[in-house]
C-alpha positions, 0 to 999 in steps of 0.5 A: 778618619774624616767620618770619625771623631778623632781622639788624641790619647797621650799615655806613657803606660804601654798597657793602658795606652794600647788597651784604651786605644783598642777600646775607643776604636771598638766604640768607633773613634779614630785614635792617635796614641802617643807615649809622651807629651812632646810627641803628643804636641806634635801629633796635635799640631799635625792632626788637629784632633776633635778631643784630647785625652792627656795623662797628667804624668807623662815624660818630656812634657807633662800633661798639665803643660801639654794642656796649656800648650794646646789651650794656647793654640786651640779650644779643642776639648781636653780631658785630663787623666789622673791616678789620684782623685784628691791630687792637686794635679786635678785642679792644676789640669783644670786651671790649665784649661782642661774641660773635665778629668777622669780618675785612673783606673777607669772603666772603658764605658765610663771614659766613653760616656765622658768623652761623648758628654764633652763632645755633645756640649762642644757641638760635635753631637748636638750639644749646641742647643742650649745656646740656641735656646738662650738666643731665642729668648734674647732680643737680637741674640744679645744679652747685656749685664753692665759692661758685659755683652753676650752675643748668644747667636754669634757666641761672642762675649765683649767686656767694655767693648773688647772681645773676651776669649772663652773656651766652649765650656766657659761659654756654656757656663756663662750662658747658664748664668745669663739665662737666669741672672740673679738666680742661684745655680747650685754646683750640681745643677751646673754639673748637669746642665754644663757638663752633662752629668746625669750622675754625681760629679766632682764640684771642683770642676765647677769651682775652677771653671767659675774662677777662670770665667771670673778672671775674664769677665770680672771677679765681681760679676759672678757672686758666690752664695755660700752653701748654695752655689753661684749667681750672675749679678744682673 
């Protein structure tokens, strides 16, 4: 597994779990597949995978709770799998710290594309270039907005001198805002730049992550421009 991207896949449906595992392995991933949340948590702690795919409705420890447990211990990327696109489960998963979600039933090629997109922005496949671009434009690699400081070289954030813990997706979102302070960024643009969507996506992903970011850097730092998007107050 050392030379392969390691995927933790938690899914209680035997047919879906086995078929998806085979499809991912054919695409070159190493897969640990577990049927419930508790065994998934044990596997996560034992194997430290590169990415986790978690079905929302699994026994023992549901996917949302498992995501929270993982997020308490790690910033590893998490993709939630939900059978209902309009379900509150999607929002709950994102609020728990998931980076993206895929609706079931899903096409194997689509799932692989979403996995690779997440890994790119986490730096597993060249996704760290955006931070380097912004660092080049910042004096000393540090951007300041009031009491908020963003070290674009060290990928660290401080508020009033205190460190702020961000997930990689939250960091990339903040970097997008800080690269154009005062400029309104549409949800579609953020989906393209942060989530690497070359196609239409669910803007709830953006909205939930903006809210999570606000709770960490200050509710008034990112302004909603109704009907257009969001902007970082300079």
